[in-house]
N, C-alpha and C positions, 0 to 999 in steps of 0.2 A: 579536474573535482571528481571524486566517491561518487555511489551514491549517500554512502551515510554524509557523507558533506551537506548534497546537496540536501536532502531531509534538513536535515541541521539548520540549514539557512530558509528553509521554507517554515520550518517550526518557531524560528526564533522571530519571524519576518511577522507570523500570525502573531505569537505572543508583542511584539509591542503594537501593533496592528488592535488586536485588543485595547492591552493598554492607552493607548488612544480615544480612544469609543469609550474610552468610562469602562471596560464590563472587566475590567482587571487592574488593581490599584496601578498610584505609578510609582516608583522606586523599586522596583523588585530589579533582581540581576540575574540575567540569561542565564550568565559564565558555567552554571553546576549545571546546566540543564545538558544532554547526551542522548544519540543515536547510537542505538547500538542490536547485532539479532538478538531477540528473546529468549530466556533461562529454557522456554521446552518452546523446540519445533515448531508444534500445534498452534503458537500465536501469532505464525508470519512471519517475513522475511525479515522487520526492524522492530524496536521500540525505540520508546520516545518514556524516559525519566520526566519530562517535564511537569506534570501534573505533578507528582509527590513530593519535589522538589519545590514547587513555588506555592502549595496547599497551604507551610504551614507560615511564612512571610504572608503571602494572599488573604489568610483565614478565611479560606474557603475550605471546600470536600475538594480532595483531588478528582472523584467526579466531578464535578462541577465544575470544572478545569477544564478537564479534557473533550467536557459535551463542548465548550462553547468551540476549543483548541479545534473539537474535530468538524464542527461545521463550518469553522474560519478556513479552514486547511478542503476541505471537497467546495465549495463556495466559489465556482464557476459559474459568473452565469455566462460566458460567452459559446460555454461547450455545453454548458445545458440547456442556450436558446437551438443546439445544432444538434442535440440529443432527442430533443421530441419535436422539430421538427422532420430528423429523419424517420420517427421514429409511428408520426399520423401524416405522411405523404403517401397519396395514391399512386401517382402518378410513377414508373417503377425504374423509371429511366435519369429520373428528376431523384428520386429514391435511394437510387446508388448516386448520384453526383456527391447530393447532402452527407449521407453513411463515411462517405473518400474522406470530407470535410470536416467530419469532426473524428475518422481514426487520424487526420494528421493532426488535431487540437490534440488528440490522447499521446499524439504521439511528442509531438512541438514541448507541451506539460508536463508528464507523468517524468517521474524520475526512473524509467526502460533501461536498462541493460543488453544487449543484443550476446546469448550465448549461445553457443553451439552444441547439437546433441549430434552425437555420429552416432550412426545404425548402429543395433547391436544383435544378434539373434541367439535365443534362445534354445538348446535343445535339453529334454530329457525320456526317460522314458517314461513309461504308462503309469508307472509305481509312485511316483513324485507326484510328489500332492504341491501346494502353494507357491509352485517355481510362477508366479505373474510378474509381465514387464511392467516394472518405475519408472516413469522420467526421473526422481530424482535420483535412487540409486538406482544400477541395475536388478537387483534379483533381491528379495527382501529374505534372508538367513533366517530369521524367525521364527518367517509362517512357514516353512518347510518342510514334508513331513515323509509320509510315506503308506502307503493306504495294505 
């Protein structure tokens, strides 16, 4: 299962839960919802059209659906409890243990994909400006200039 399919399955599960709780009307068809990269990279890694697709048949504003969906997707009481405990524990050894448990919860529940970032060197003359390393792309050619 790829990241898109994993996130899509979680969104559909959250929508079904909202329907079961009565927060969304029954009979909605989730088949037209999808997960894809957003049109603008600044908007994150993945986006879903669920709120827009379901707004008309649900007779709800898209923002209301999106807020309910976001709350449902972020609700993880076990992870929240561990995070709160980690942040309030005074004993350093105990806090380290709880933070490790928190990280394990995040690793198990999140759609994380390990990526390899190869090392790279950037060498420029002193007259070159804007040649800064970026983890997404090696050098942003749009900001390179000369003194």
